[in-house]
C-alpha positions as CSV (number, residue, x, y, z in Angstrom):
1,D,321.4,324.8,217.4
2,C,323.6,327.3,215.6
3,P,322.5,328.3,212.1
4,G,326.0,329.5,211.1
5,K,328.1,328.2,208.2
6,E,330.1,325.8,210.4
7,G,326.9,324.2,211.6
8,V,325.6,323.7,208.1
9,G,328.9,322.4,206.8
10,G,329.2,319.9,209.7
11,R,325.7,318.6,209.0
12,K,326.7,318.1,205.4
13,R,329.8,316.2,206.3
14,N,327.9,314.0,208.7
15,L,325.3,313.3,206.0
16,A,328.0,312.4,203.5
17,L,329.6,310.1,206.0
18,L,326.3,308.4,206.7
19,R,325.6,307.8,203.0
20,S,329.1,306.3,202.7
21,K,328.6,303.9,205.6
22,L,325.2,302.9,204.2
23,Y,326.7,302.2,200.7
24,M,329.6,300.1,202.1
25,G,327.1,298.2,204.3
26,E,325.0,297.4,201.2
27,R,328.1,296.2,199.3
28,R,329.1,293.9,202.1
29,R,325.6,292.4,202.2
30,T,325.4,291.7,198.4
31,E,329.0,291.1,197.2
32,P,330.8,287.7,197.4
33,V,332.8,287.2,200.5
34,V,336.6,286.9,200.1
35,E,338.4,284.9,202.7
36,S,342.1,285.5,202.8
37,T,344.6,283.1,204.3
38,T,347.8,283.8,206.2
39,T,349.7,280.9,204.8
40,A,352.5,281.9,202.5
41,G,351.8,281.4,198.8
42,D,348.0,281.2,199.2
43,H,346.0,283.7,197.2
44,G,342.7,283.3,199.2
45,T,339.5,281.6,198.2
46,L,336.4,283.1,196.7
47,R,333.1,282.0,198.4
48,R,329.7,282.9,197.0
49,S,326.7,282.9,199.2
50,Q,323.8,280.5,198.6
51,S,321.6,283.4,197.3
52,D,324.3,284.4,194.8
53,R,324.5,280.8,193.5
54,T,320.7,280.5,193.2
55,E,320.5,283.8,191.3
56,Y,323.3,282.7,189.0
57,N,321.6,279.4,188.2
58,Q,318.4,281.2,187.5
59,K,320.0,283.5,185.0
60,L,321.9,280.7,183.4
61,Q,318.7,278.7,182.9
62,E,317.0,281.8,181.4
63,K,319.9,282.3,178.9
64,M,319.8,278.6,177.8
65,A,316.0,278.6,177.4
66,P,314.8,278.9,173.8
67,Q,313.9,282.5,172.9
68,V,311.6,283.2,169.9
69,G,311.3,286.9,170.6
70,S,311.8,289.4,173.4
71,S,308.1,289.3,174.4
72,T,307.8,285.4,174.1
73,P,308.0,283.5,177.3
74,A,310.8,280.9,177.7
75,T,308.3,278.0,177.8
76,L,306.5,277.5,174.5
77,P,302.8,276.6,174.4
78,Q,302.2,272.8,174.1
79,E,300.9,273.2,170.5
80,D,304.1,275.0,169.4
81,E,306.3,272.4,171.0
82,E,304.5,269.6,169.2
83,Q,304.8,271.4,165.9
84,V,308.6,271.9,166.4
85,S,308.9,268.2,167.4
86,R,307.1,267.1,164.2
87,R,309.3,269.4,162.0
88,M,312.4,267.9,163.6
89,M,311.2,264.4,163.1
90,D,310.3,265.1,159.4
91,K,313.8,266.5,158.9
92,R,315.4,263.5,160.5
93,V,313.4,261.1,158.3
94,K,314.6,263.0,155.2
95,I,318.2,262.9,156.3
96,I,318.1,259.1,157.0
97,A,316.5,258.6,153.5
98,E,319.2,260.7,151.8
99,L,321.9,258.8,153.7
100,M,320.6,255.4,152.6
101,Q,320.1,256.6,149.0
102,T,323.7,257.9,148.9
103,E,325.0,254.6,150.2
104,K,322.9,252.7,147.6
105,D,324.4,254.9,144.8
106,Y,327.9,254.4,146.1
107,I,327.5,250.6,146.2
108,S,326.1,250.7,142.7
109,N,329.1,252.6,141.4
110,L,331.5,250.2,143.1
111,D,329.6,247.3,141.6
112,L,330.0,248.8,138.1
113,C,333.7,249.4,138.6
114,I,334.3,245.9,139.7
115,K,332.2,244.3,136.9
116,E,333.2,246.6,134.0
117,V,336.7,247.5,134.9
118,I,338.5,245.3,137.4
119,Q,337.3,241.9,136.3
120,P,337.9,242.5,132.5
121,L,341.4,243.8,133.2
122,R,342.2,240.8,135.3
123,N,340.8,238.5,132.6
124,K,343.1,240.1,130.0
125,Q,346.1,239.4,132.2
126,I,348.0,242.3,130.7
127,A,351.7,242.4,131.3
128,R,353.0,245.4,133.3
129,F,349.4,246.1,134.5
130,D,349.0,245.7,138.3
131,V,345.2,245.5,138.7
132,D,345.3,244.9,142.5
133,G,347.9,247.6,143.0
134,L,345.8,250.1,141.0
135,F,342.4,249.3,142.7
136,S,343.8,248.3,146.1
137,N,341.1,246.6,148.3
138,I,338.1,248.2,146.5
139,E,336.2,244.9,146.5
140,L,336.5,244.7,150.3
141,V,335.2,248.4,150.4
142,H,332.2,247.2,148.3
143,Q,331.6,244.3,150.7
144,V,331.7,246.4,153.9
145,S,329.6,249.1,152.4
146,A,326.9,246.5,151.5
147,Q,327.0,245.4,155.1
148,L,326.5,248.9,156.3
149,L,323.5,249.4,154.0
150,S,322.0,246.1,155.2
151,L,322.3,247.3,158.9
152,L,320.7,250.7,158.0
153,E,317.8,248.9,156.2
154,D,317.3,246.6,159.2
155,A,317.1,249.7,161.5
156,T,314.5,251.5,159.3
157,T,312.4,248.8,157.7
158,D,309.0,248.4,159.4
159,V,310.2,250.7,162.3
160,E,308.4,253.9,163.3
161,P,310.6,257.0,162.7
162,P,311.0,257.8,166.5
163,M,312.3,254.3,167.1
164,Q,314.9,254.2,164.3
165,I,318.3,254.0,165.9
166,I,320.7,254.8,163.1
167,G,323.8,255.4,165.2
168,E,323.8,251.7,166.4
169,A,324.3,250.6,162.8
170,F,327.5,252.6,162.5
171,L,328.8,251.4,165.9
172,Q,328.2,247.8,164.9
173,I,330.4,248.1,161.7
174,K,332.9,250.6,163.1
175,G,335.7,248.1,163.3
176,P,335.4,246.7,159.7
177,L,334.9,250.2,158.3
178,E,338.1,251.4,159.9
179,D,340.2,248.4,159.0
180,T,339.0,248.5,155.4
181,Y,339.4,252.2,154.7
182,K,342.7,252.3,156.5
183,I,344.2,250.0,153.8
184,Y,342.4,251.8,151.0
185,C,343.7,255.2,152.1
186,Y,347.2,253.9,152.8
187,H,347.5,252.7,149.1
188,H,345.7,255.6,147.5
189,D,348.7,257.8,146.7
190,D,350.6,254.9,145.2
191,A,347.6,253.9,143.1
192,H,347.3,257.5,141.8
193,T,351.0,257.5,140.8
194,M,350.6,254.1,139.1
195,L,347.6,255.4,137.1
196,E,349.6,258.4,135.9
197,S,352.4,256.1,134.7
198,Y,349.9,253.8,132.9
199,E,348.4,256.8,131.1
200,K,351.8,257.6,129.6
201,D,351.9,254.1,128.0
202,E,349.7,254.1,124.9
203,E,349.0,250.4,125.0
204,L,348.0,250.4,128.7
205,K,346.1,253.6,128.2
206,Q,344.0,252.0,125.5
207,H,342.9,249.3,127.9
208,L,341.7,251.9,130.3
209,R,339.8,253.7,127.5
210,D,338.0,250.4,126.7
211,C,336.9,250.1,130.3
212,V,335.7,253.7,130.4
213,Q,333.7,253.1,127.2
214,S,332.2,250.0,128.7
215,L,331.1,252.0,131.7
216,K,329.5,254.6,129.5
């Protein structure tokens, strides 16, 4: 009723107080509710409302959805999804082919080593030359590698790419692989030390040269 300074200042204070109450009321409505406990040692529990959890799940799903660009929707058109699927399948086929070719090359190298190095050295029966100590269980490595290749071929021959289950082949031979390479790795350092000592002996070194020349 009074247009004086005190009346205007009072209205301003009332307006500020009203804004503060509205702000606090909005925070209580939207923020998580904290329930404190009176038990000694408890720090209270944080409880989110159902609407908070729903909003969080929606945001999480949006972040995990594939994003091609800022203007691209999270769900790709059916055509694009099929193209991506074909590219992934083509890549998988190439990886499997490379894996099998690598295994074939590895077995071929082991086969050459056994035929052109190990067997000739055994046949010579050279004194002071421990063939088995030098090459450890490499023949068993060759055998288990051939078994793995056979399993891979069974999994891919006359089988459509989407139906090729490569992991199963490794699981089937997991035990033999572990047992075989455990022995090979255990003796590797000793074999390397043995080879260094043989290379210092001119006679034994010459036998190794002959094997290398045969391989070439």
